[in-house]
LOLOGU-893750 format. One line per field, with one value per residue (C-alpha): residue in three letters; x, y, z. Coordinates in Angstrom, 2 decimals, padded with zeros to 5 digits. Layout:
// LOLOGU-893750
res	(ALA  ...)
u	(X  ...)
v	(Y  ...)
w	(Z  ...)
END
This chain:
// LOLOGU-893750
res	(MET  VAL  ASN  ILE  LEU  SER  GLU  THR  GLY  VAL  VAL  HIS  PRO  LYS  PHE  TYR  GLY  LEU  GLN  PHE  CYS  ALA  LEU  ALA  VAL  TYR  HIS  SER  SER  PHE  VAL  ASP  GLU  GLU  GLY  ILE  THR  LYS  ALA  CYS  GLY  CYS  PRO  LEU  LEU  PRO  LEU  LYS  SER  HIS  ILE  LYS  GLY  PRO  ALA  PRO  VAL  SER  GLU  GLN  ASP  LYS  VAL  ASP  ILE  VAL  ASP  GLU  ALA  ILE  SER  PHE  PHE  ARG  ALA  ASN  VAL  PHE  PHE  ARG  ASN  PHE  ASN  ILE  GLN  SER  SER  ALA  ASP  LYS  LEU  LEU  ILE  TYR  LEU  THR  PHE  TYR  ILE  ASN  VAL  ALA  LEU  LYS  ARG  LEU  GLU  GLY  CYS  ARG  THR  LEU  ALA  VAL  GLY  THR  LYS  ALA  ILE  ILE  ASN  LEU  GLY  LEU  GLU  ASN  VAL  PRO  VAL  PRO  GLY  GLU  ALA  GLY  PHE  PRO  PHE  GLY  GLY  LEU  PHE  SER  LEU  PRO  GLN  SER  GLN  GLU  GLU  ALA  GLU  ILE  PHE  ARG  ASN  TYR  LEU  LYS  GLN  ILE  ARG  GLU  GLU  THR  SER  GLY  ARG  LEU  LEU  SER  CYS  ALA  TYR  ARG  PRO  ASN  GLY  THR  PRO  ASN  LYS  TRP  TRP  LEU  ALA  PHE  ALA  LYS  ARG  LYS  PHE  MET  ASN  THR  ILE  VAL  PRO  GLN)
u	(-023.34  -020.10  -018.77  -015.02  -014.52  -013.66  -015.43  -012.83  -013.60  -010.34  -010.31  -010.25  -006.93  -008.57  -009.85  -006.52  -006.28  -009.77  -009.47  -007.66  -010.25  -013.25  -011.75  -009.69  -007.54  -008.96  -006.46  -006.31  -007.89  -005.27  -003.02  -002.55  000.44  000.87  001.58  001.65  004.60  006.31  008.31  009.99  008.48  004.95  002.56  001.38  -002.22  -004.84  -007.03  -010.47  -009.01  -008.70  -005.87  -002.60  -000.05  001.62  -001.28  -003.04  -006.72  -009.19  -012.72  -015.19  -017.42  -014.54  -013.28  -009.81  -007.28  -008.66  -012.14  -010.66  -008.66  -011.67  -014.04  -011.64  -010.29  -012.62  -011.83  -008.11  -007.21  -007.70  -004.81  -001.27  000.03  -000.73  000.22  001.14  -000.22  000.64  002.57  -000.78  -001.21  001.75  -000.20  -003.29  -001.22  000.12  -003.37  -004.80  -002.14  -002.79  -006.53  -005.62  -003.50  -006.25  -008.90  -006.58  -006.39  -010.17  -010.69  -012.17  -013.18  -016.87  -017.91  -017.10  -015.63  -013.16  -012.38  -011.72  -009.23  -007.44  -007.21  -005.89  -003.18  -002.29  -001.94  000.58  002.95  006.08  005.55  008.60  009.57  011.47  014.87  013.74  012.91  009.22  008.38  006.24  007.05  010.73  011.19  008.06  009.07  012.25  014.60  014.49  017.32  017.45  016.24  013.79  012.22  012.01  010.18  007.80  006.86  006.59  004.27  002.17  001.82  000.86  -001.79  -003.25  -003.24  -005.14  -007.65  -008.12  -008.61  -011.38  -013.30  -012.72  -014.38  -017.65  -017.44  -016.27  -019.03  -022.73  -024.50  -025.47  -021.78  -021.80  -019.24  -019.98  -019.00  -018.94  -015.89  -014.19  -014.16  -011.48  -009.05  -008.16  -006.96  -003.27  -002.77  -000.01  001.20  002.48  002.43  000.28  001.99  000.07)
v	(182.00  183.61  182.10  181.61  180.13  182.08  181.41  178.74  176.86  177.85  179.49  183.23  184.86  187.16  184.07  182.19  182.83  181.49  178.22  176.45  177.60  176.67  173.54  170.82  168.10  164.64  162.28  158.51  156.69  153.91  155.16  151.82  150.21  147.28  144.15  146.05  145.45  148.58  149.27  152.60  154.05  153.26  150.76  147.97  148.28  145.56  145.89  144.61  143.12  139.86  141.34  139.50  141.35  141.68  143.48  141.56  140.91  143.16  142.17  143.21  145.15  147.28  150.59  150.34  152.98  152.94  153.76  156.65  157.98  158.00  159.39  162.20  162.96  165.79  167.65  166.84  167.59  171.33  171.49  172.55  171.35  168.22  167.96  164.30  162.84  159.17  157.10  156.02  159.65  159.12  156.39  158.62  161.36  158.91  157.62  161.13  161.93  158.64  159.34  162.74  160.98  158.44  161.14  162.99  159.83  159.50  163.08  162.94  159.26  159.54  155.98  153.49  151.12  153.74  154.80  151.21  150.83  154.03  152.77  149.37  151.14  153.21  149.97  148.64  151.55  151.25  151.94  153.72  153.55  156.14  156.87  156.11  158.64  159.47  158.83  161.86  162.33  161.55  163.33  161.83  158.18  156.46  155.01  151.20  149.60  146.57  145.38  143.12  146.07  148.01  145.16  144.59  148.27  148.35  145.33  146.87  150.10  148.15  146.27  149.34  151.35  148.60  148.29  152.08  152.22  149.63  151.43  154.84  153.79  153.23  156.83  158.45  156.82  156.47  153.08  153.75  154.17  157.94  160.25  161.67  165.33  165.75  163.48  164.06  167.83  167.18  166.03  169.71  169.96  169.80  168.17  169.76  171.62  168.32  168.09  165.22  163.24  163.00)
w	(002.81  001.57  -001.65  -001.14  -004.63  -007.74  -011.02  -011.82  -008.61  -006.90  -003.46  -004.09  -003.01  -000.47  001.35  001.49  005.20  005.65  003.79  006.60  009.11  007.01  005.52  007.13  005.64  006.21  007.81  007.78  010.69  010.48  013.26  015.03  013.32  015.68  013.67  010.37  008.03  006.70  003.57  002.77  005.94  004.76  006.38  004.08  005.22  004.60  001.52  000.58  -002.55  -004.44  -006.52  -006.04  -003.96  -000.54  001.19  003.98  003.23  005.05  005.99  003.30  005.70  007.01  005.65  004.16  003.04  -000.53  000.79  002.76  -000.19  -002.52  000.13  001.10  -002.37  -003.41  -000.19  000.16  -003.46  -002.79  -000.34  -001.11  002.26  004.25  007.92  008.37  011.61  011.01  008.51  007.03  005.95  003.60  001.85  001.79  000.10  -002.47  -003.26  -003.51  -006.09  -007.90  -008.08  -009.54  -012.18  -012.94  -013.34  -015.71  -017.84  -017.75  -018.87  -022.34  -022.05  -022.82  -021.93  -019.20  -021.79  -023.03  -019.47  -018.44  -021.29  -020.21  -016.63  -017.77  -019.77  -016.70  -014.74  -017.26  -016.68  -014.57  -010.85  -009.39  -005.72  -003.64  -005.13  -008.69  -011.38  -011.52  -007.88  -006.92  -003.22  -002.79  000.53  002.06  001.97  003.14  000.57  000.41  002.32  000.04  -003.35  -001.53  000.31  -002.97  -004.71  -001.79  -001.83  -005.62  -005.61  -002.83  -004.79  -007.92  -005.95  -004.25  -007.49  -009.31  -006.49  -006.38  -010.14  -010.08  -007.36  -008.92  -012.17  -010.32  -009.07  -012.29  -014.38  -013.74  -013.84  -017.48  -018.42  -018.91  -017.24  -013.80  -014.13  -010.35  -010.33  -013.67  -013.09  -010.45  -013.14  -013.46  -009.86  -008.93  -005.52  -003.40  -006.51  -007.91  -011.70  -012.93  -015.69  -018.97)
END
């Protein structure tokens, strides 16, 4: 098997033309938007969550967008471009970036307890929406047409970020509370060339 990665784990330049043949971006399966509320051009998809927020509740045995984002993260984070096939892909992109941010915060946290504290602190930070400073993908989402739409989207993002954080901790740390290097190593990646805030 040909090794297309350099010693740093990045696709070697001479294989740049190959990476899109050998590797494919994973897209969201949530393409049916019938009956789904939207805010800022993004579907407010159901979540398997008891966290308070505007998301409809999904059945516990079903895959939700958070499951997809975590499952696809270690493949999708390598890509600099993402061909959007549905509006749910916008949410997948946002969550991939958020997971990148969360892993960066967990980098150096040597126990689950310390990592949990770092994630809680991340959850206390302001969550910007399109049109506000700090929102990472301004051109990807529509600007809110009212303050009500802005707050609905902000509260949805807060809810989905908190839900993602909780599930990510069980990936980033082993059952004995020690770091899982196969996840935390991805803190060094930069999804779609977007700078991860410290």
